[in-house]
Residue, then its C-alpha position, 0 to 999 in steps of 0.5 A: x641362939x645362933x653361933x657367932x660367925x668367925x671373923x674370917x667368914x664374915x669378911x669373906x661373906x661381905x666381900x662375896x656379897x659385895x662382888x655379887x651386887x657389883x658385878x650384877x649391876x656393874x653399869x648402874x654402879x659406875x654411872x652412879x659413881x660418875x654422877x656422884x663424883x661430878x656433883x661433888x666436884x661441881x658443888x666443890x664438895x658441898x654435896x658429897x654427903x647427900x650424894x654418898x647417902x643416895x649411893x648407899x640408898x641405891x645399894x640398899x635398893x638393889x640389895x633388896x632386889x628393888x629396881x633402881x637407876x643411877x639418878x636414884x642417888x639424888x634421893x640422898x638430898x631428902x637427908x640433906x641437913x643430916x648428911x651435910x652437917x655430918x660431912x662438915x663435922x667429920x671433915x672438921x674433926x679429921x682436919x683438927x685431928x691431923x693438926x694434932x700430930x696426925x694420929x688423932x685425925x686418922x683415929x677420928x676418921x676411922x671412928x666415923x667410917x659408917x656415919x653415912x650408912x647410919x644416915x642412909x639406912x637408919x635415918x639418923x641425925x648428923x650427930x646420931x650417925x656419928x655416935x652410931x658409927x663410933x659405937x659400931x667401930x668400937x664394938x667391932x674394932x678388929x673387923x672395922x680395921x679389916x674393912x677399912x684396910x680393904x677399902x684403902x688398899x682397893x682405893x689405892x689400887x684404883x688410883x694407880x690405873x686410869x679410871x680405876x677408881x670408877x671400879x673400886x669406888x662403887x665396890x668399896x661403897x657396897x662393901x662398907x654398906x654390907x659391912x655396916x649391916x653385919x657389924x651393926x647387928x653385932x653391936 
């Protein structure tokens, strides 16, 4: 049995692998992000779940070294039911939690950090993905917090610069997908 990787090394490995994936297919991820945002806006958020699942699947293809194009993010519609229901349940859960003095909504949102990865990678149902995300976060609280904080910081920095989110959003999606692989194998 291999010795466990120290937390700092795991975080740096995930960040390094994420950067390598991102820089090697920079245009692919930026164009795919534009498609994701455009479809999400046009659908008034209704298709954010399937598009997110499709983006994660795109990351998975490139991670394995398979060919992929920006329109491959539409593959997420093959899991339309699970991703749509998960997006609605997570949105409602966060909303209700925010009404209950904010903290419960933040905790619920944090616990659901990997729900779409579970749908895209493991083919989970909506509730199965939510349970799996909760399990991964619960079993790796400190590392999950680190990855979510990195995501929030990068997203905030991206929001400060015009079109900055076109760079930070795909990188964060790649990072969270790779983090899911590492953390779920430890759960």
